[in-house]
C-alpha positions in Angstrom: 11.8 -60.9 -13.0 9.9 -57.5 -12.5 11.2 -54.7 -14.6 11.8 -51.4 -12.9 9.2 -48.7 -13.7 10.2 -46.2 -16.3 7.3 -43.9 -15.7 8.5 -40.3 -15.3 7.1 -38.1 -12.6 4.6 -35.5 -13.8 6.1 -32.2 -14.8 4.3 -29.1 -13.5 4.9 -25.4 -13.9 3.9 -22.8 -11.4 3.8 -19.2 -12.6 4.2 -16.9 -9.6 6.4 -17.0 -6.5 4.1 -15.6 -3.9 2.5 -17.6 -1.0 -0.1 -19.3 -3.2 2.5 -20.5 -5.8 5.0 -21.6 -3.2 2.4 -23.5 -1.2 1.3 -25.4 -4.3 4.9 -26.1 -5.1 5.2 -27.7 -1.6 2.2 -29.9 -2.1 3.2 -31.0 -5.6 6.9 -31.7 -4.8 6.0 -33.7 -1.7 3.8 -35.9 -4.0 6.8 -36.6 -6.3 6.1 -34.1 -9.1 8.9 -32.4 -10.9 8.2 -28.7 -10.1 9.5 -25.7 -11.9 8.4 -22.3 -10.5 8.7 -19.2 -12.6 8.7 -15.6 -11.4 9.2 -12.4 -13.3 11.0 -10.6 -10.5 14.7 -11.1 -9.5 13.6 -13.0 -6.3 10.4 -14.6 -5.1 8.0 -13.5 -2.4 8.6 -9.8 -2.8 5.1 -8.7 -1.9 5.1 -11.1 1.0 8.3 -9.5 2.3 7.0 -6.0 1.9 3.7 -7.0 3.6 5.9 -8.0 6.6 7.5 -4.6 6.9 6.4 -3.3 10.3 5.3 -6.7 11.5 4.4 -9.9 9.7 0.7 -10.4 10.3 0.3 -14.0 9.1 -3.4 -14.8 10.1 -6.0 -14.0 12.7 -7.1 -15.9 15.8 -10.9 -15.0 15.7 -13.5 -17.8 15.7 -14.2 -19.5 12.3 -17.7 -17.9 11.6 -16.4 -14.4 12.1 -13.2 -15.2 10.2 -15.2 -16.6 7.2 -17.5 -13.5 7.2 -14.5 -11.3 6.2 -14.7 -12.7 2.7 -18.2 -11.2 2.3 -20.0 -12.4 -0.8 -17.2 -14.9 -1.7 -17.4 -16.6 1.7 -19.1 -19.7 0.2 -16.3 -20.2 -2.2 -13.5 -19.5 0.3 -15.1 -21.7 3.0 -14.0 -25.1 1.6 -10.4 -23.8 1.3 -10.4 -22.6 4.9 -11.9 -25.8 6.2 -9.1 -27.7 4.7 -6.3 -25.3 5.6 -7.4 -22.5 8.0 -5.7 -20.3 10.6 -4.9 -23.2 13.0 -3.4 -25.3 10.2 -1.4 -22.4 8.9 0.0 -21.7 12.3 1.0 -25.4 12.7 2.6 -25.3 9.3 4.7 -22.2 10.3 5.7 -24.0 13.5 6.9 -26.9 11.4 9.2 -24.5 9.7 10.8 -23.7 13.0 9.1 -20.4 13.4 7.1 -19.7 16.6 4.0 -17.4 16.6 2.1 -15.3 19.1 -1.4 -13.7 19.2 -1.4 -9.9 19.5 -3.8 -7.8 21.5 -5.9 -7.3 18.4 -6.2 -11.0 17.8 -3.8 -10.9 14.9 -1.2 -13.7 14.7 2.5 -12.8 14.2 5.8 -14.7 14.0 7.6 -14.1 17.3 10.3 -12.0 15.6 7.6 -10.1 13.6 9.6 -10.7 10.4 8.7 -12.3 7.1 12.3 -12.9 5.9 13.2 -15.8 8.3 10.0 -17.6 7.5 10.5 -17.2 3.7 14.2 -18.3 3.9 13.2 -21.5 5.9 10.4 -22.2 3.4 12.6 -21.8 0.3 15.3 -24.0 1.8 12.7 -26.7 2.3 11.3 -26.4 -1.2 14.7 -26.5 -2.8 15.6 -29.6 -0.7 12.3 -31.2 -2.1 13.6 -30.6 -5.6 11.6 -27.4 -6.6 13.5 -25.5 -9.2 12.9 -21.7 -9.0 13.5 -19.7 -12.2 13.6 -15.9 -11.4 13.4 -13.2 -14.1 11.1 -15.5 -16.1 7.9 -13.7 -17.1 4.9 -15.5 -18.3 3.6 -14.1 -21.6 0.6 -16.3 -22.3 0.2 -19.3 -24.7 1.4 -20.0 -28.2 -0.7 -21.5 -31.0 0.0 -25.1 -29.8 -1.0 -24.3 -26.1 2.5 -24.0 -24.7 3.3 -21.3 -22.2 5.5 -18.5 -23.5 8.2 -17.4 -21.1 10.4 -14.3 -21.4 13.7 -15.2 -19.8 17.2 -13.6 -19.6 18.2 -16.0 -22.5 15.2 -14.8 -24.6 11.7 -16.2 -25.1 11.1 -19.9 -24.7 8.1 -22.2 -24.6 7.3 -24.8 -21.9 4.8 -27.6 -22.1 4.3 -29.0 -18.6 1.7 -31.7 -17.8 -0.2 -29.1 -15.7 0.2 -25.4 -15.0 -0.8 -23.2 -12.0 -1.2 -19.5 -12.5 -0.6 -17.6 -9.2 0.5 -14.2 -10.3 -1.2 -12.0 -7.8 -3.7 -9.2 -8.4 -3.1 -5.8 -9.8 -1.7 -3.8 -6.9 2.0 -3.0 -6.3 3.1 -3.6 -9.9 6.7 -2.8 -8.9 6.7 -6.1 -7.0 5.3 -8.1 -9.9 1.6 -8.0 -9.4 0.6 -6.0 -12.5 -2.4 -7.8 -13.8 -0.8 -8.4 -17.2 -2.2 -12.0 -17.1 -5.7 -10.6 -17.6 -5.4 -10.3 -21.4 -4.2 -13.8 -22.3 -7.0 -15.3 -20.1 -9.6 -13.0 -21.6 -8.5 -14.0 -25.1 -9.1 -17.7 -24.1 -12.7 -16.9 -23.0 -12.0 -17.2 -19.2 -14.6 -15.3 -17.1 -12.9 -12.3 -15.4 -14.1 -9.5 -13.1 -12.3 -6.2 -13.6 -9.4 -5.5 -11.2 -10.3 -2.8 -8.6 -8.5 -1.3 -5.6 -9.1 -3.0 -2.2 -7.8 -2.1 1.2 -7.2 1.3 -0.3 -7.5 5.0 0.4 -10.2 7.3 -0.9 -10.4 10.8 -2.1 -12.7 13.6 -1.1 -13.8 16.4 -3.5 -11.2 18.7 -2.0 -9.8 19.6 1.4 -9.2 23.2 2.3 -5.6 24.5 2.0 -5.4 24.5 5.8 -6.4 20.9 6.0 -3.8 19.9 3.5 -0.9 22.0 4.8 -1.4 21.4 8.5 -3.0 18.0 8.8 -2.1 15.8 5.8 -0.5 12.7 7.4 -2.2 13.3 10.8 -3.7 10.2 12.4 -7.4 10.2 13.5 -7.3 8.0 16.6 -10.0 6.6 18.8 -12.8 7.1 16.3 -15.5 5.0 14.8 -16.7 5.0 11.1 -19.9 3.6 9.7 -21.4 3.4 6.2 -25.2 3.5 5.7 -26.9 1.8 8.6 -24.1 -0.5 9.5 -22.8 -0.4 13.1 -19.7 1.9 13.1 -16.4 0.2 13.5 -13.8 1.3 16.0 -10.2 2.1 15.0 -8.1 4.7 13.5 -7.1 6.1 10.1 -5.1 8.9 8.6 -5.9 12.2 6.8 -4.1 12.5 3.5 -3.6 15.3 1.0 -6.4 14.0 -1.1 -8.7 12.3 1.4 -8.4 9.5 3.9 -6.8 6.1 4.4 -5.7 3.6 7.0 -6.8 0.4 8.7 -10.3 1.6 9.6 -11.0 2.8 6.0 -9.4 -0.4 4.5 -11.8 -2.5 6.5 -14.7 -0.6 4.8 -13.1 -0.3 1.4 -15.3 -2.9 -0.4 -18.7 -1.4 0.5 -17.4 2.2 0.0 -16.0 1.3 -3.4 -19.2 -0.4 -4.3 -21.3 2.6 -3.3 -19.1 4.9 -5.4 -19.4 2.6 -8.4 -23.2 2.6 -8.0 -23.9 6.1 -6.9 -20.9 8.2 -7.9 -20.0 8.9 -4.2 -20.2 7.4 -0.8 -20.8 9.1 2.6 -19.3 7.7 5.7 -20.1 9.0 9.2 -17.3 9.5 11.6 -17.9 9.3 15.4 -15.2 11.5 16.9 -16.1 10.4 20.5 -17.3 6.8 20.3 -17.1 6.4 24.1 -19.7 9.2 24.8 -23.4 9.3 24.1 -24.8 12.3 22.2 -26.8 13.7 25.3 -23.6 13.8 27.4 -21.8 15.6 24.6 -24.5 18.2 24.2 -24.6 18.7 28.0 -20.8 19.4 27.9 -21.3 21.8 25.0 -24.1 23.6 26.8 -21.9 24.5 29.8 -21.1 28.3 29.9 -17.9 29.1 28.0 -17.6 32.7 28.9 -15.1 34.5 26.7 -13.5 31.3 25.5 -13.7 30.5 21.8 -15.6 27.5 20.7 -12.3 25.8 19.8 -11.1 26.1 23.4 -14.5 25.0 24.6 -14.4 21.9 22.6 -10.9 21.2 23.9 -11.7 21.8 27.5 -15.0 20.0 27.7 -14.6 17.2 25.2 -10.9 16.9 24.4 -11.5 17.7 20.8 -8.6 19.5 19.2 -6.0 19.1 16.5 -7.0 17.1 13.5 -10.4 16.2 15.0 -11.3 19.9 15.5 -10.0 20.7 12.0 -12.1 17.9 10.5 -15.2 19.1 12.4 -14.8 22.7 11.2 -14.1 21.4 7.6 -17.4 19.5 7.5 -19.7 21.7 9.7 -20.9 25.2 8.8 -19.8 27.9 11.2 -23.4 28.8 12.0 -24.0 25.2 13.2 -21.4 25.7 16.0 -23.9 27.9 17.8 -26.4 25.1 17.7 -25.1 22.7 20.3 -27.7 20.0 19.5 -26.6 19.8 15.9 -23.0 20.1 16.8 -23.3 17.2 19.2 -25.0 15.1 16.5 -22.1 16.1 14.1 -19.5 15.0 16.6 -21.3 11.6 16.8 -21.9 11.2 13.1 -19.8 13.6 11.1 -20.5 13.1 7.4 -17.6 12.7 5.0 -18.2 12.2 1.3 -15.7 10.1 -0.6 -15.7 10.4 -4.4 -13.1 8.0 -5.7 -10.6 5.3 -4.7 -6.9 6.0 -4.9 -5.1 4.3 -7.9 -5.0 0.6 -8.0 -1.2 0.5 -7.8 -1.4 2.2 -4.4 -3.8 -0.3 -3.0 -2.7 -3.1 -0.5 -4.6 -5.6 -2.5 -7.1 -5.8 -5.4 -10.6 -7.1 -6.0 -11.6 -8.9 -9.2 -9.8 -11.4 -11.3 -10.6 -14.9 -12.3 -14.2 -15.7 -11.3 -14.9 -18.8 -9.3 -17.6 -19.6 -11.8 -14.8 -20.1 -14.4 -13.2 -22.9 -12.4 -14.2 -26.3 -11.2 -14.0 -27.4 -7.5 -10.3 -28.2 -8.0 -9.6 -24.5 -9.1 -9.0 -25.7 -12.7 -10.2 -23.4 -15.5 -13.1 -24.9 -17.3 -11.9 -23.4 -20.6 -8.4 -24.6 -20.2 -8.1 -28.2 -18.8 -4.8 -28.6 -17.0 -4.5 -24.9 -16.1 -5.3 -24.0 -12.4 -5.4 -20.7 -10.6 -4.8 -19.6 -7.0 -4.1 -16.6 -4.8 -5.0 -13.0 -5.2 -5.6 -13.3 -8.9 -8.9 -15.0 -8.0 -12.1 -12.9 -7.6 -12.2 -12.4 -3.9 -11.2 -9.8 -1.4 -10.7 -9.4 2.4 -9.6 -6.8 4.8 -6.1 -6.7 6.2 -5.5 -8.5 9.5 -4.2 -11.9 8.2 -7.3 -12.7 6.1 -5.5 -12.0 2.8 -2.5 -14.2 3.4 -4.6 -17.1 4.9 -6.7 -17.4 1.8 -3.7 -17.2 -0.5 -2.0 -20.0 1.4 -5.2 -22.0 1.5 -6.0 -21.5 -2.2 -2.4 -22.5 -3.2 -2.7 -25.7 -1.2 -6.1 -26.5 -2.7 -4.9 -25.9 -6.3 -1.9 -28.1 -5.7 -4.1 -30.9 -4.5 -6.5 -30.3 -7.4 -3.6 -30.6 -9.8 -2.5 -34.0 -8.3 -6.0 -35.3 -8.6 -6.3 -34.2 -12.2 -2.9 -35.6 -13.1 -3.8 -39.0 -11.6 -7.2 -39.1 -13.4 -5.4 -38.1 -16.7 -2.9 -40.9 -16.3 
């Protein structure tokens, strides 16, 4: 008579309750693992929920080659993750949760109700039904001398010794939501290769605005413009003037090269096209029209529609004498230089660059220095612009790490 198997299911610990950690929990629980998920905050998915305020942009519909290019120098490492679980697979996964999606005019993909909370609720319900145990207010502190994970809980510090561990604790932005980068020190002490955390999708500071610029135009949107850095083709979009500089979606899309230029040279100069729909010769022709007794400000408004914050920015960056030189003024309107000298603080950034280097992991996202310890999500050394690219890679890396953990556990057994 065959005896029933007494083999216990593998016990795994997931540290971090964001998209990457929750996706790994789903993969592992479906495979029969006993999954305990720990998060330092009172509830999971806090940054995910805040990212959904104003519209939950879950992914993007653009073609794969363009999609992959958004990850810049880390595209080769992100590619296998997206091939296994890209935008289409992510949308189907959302539909399986009972949440429908639509593609916006920008190509971004949203849940039909534009909200993150219903998606997260449906997901957590499915995870709990699969047996995932979620421990909130449980903060990971690193390892003890025997290799166990130290956890600070409401009942005091305790140590856990799972069969495998996934670290998915986010980057270093929005510390109030749990992503504070405190995991860097324990990993560094273990010899794990790390890249410094830096702001990404962030605002930048200028040397100083005039008092008029700050008092009258801080918070004003710059719409229907294009911005370029170096010899790159300017990108169309909009941004916002701040009390210290400039921020917004168009600047976020360029944040990586701008930050890299500042790190290298001490400053970065972007060029703003205030009238991207008009060629420079047409602009000069409009400026050359007789203005009579009208001021140059009124002339700019009547001939080119430049007023408000655009006119203020033009005067801020162009010497008064140049306003009489219509050829130079037209060139300035098409390529207004703005020198940026530093990023805004990391904690203000939407996301962070840096973290665990891919070179520190194997193809399963397991740390070479720490067998049985895997990493996923924003704590990995990659970055991408807003527009759904951040979330897609977090989901994809969490899934890949979960599958990698299963493979490693099977080989270990």
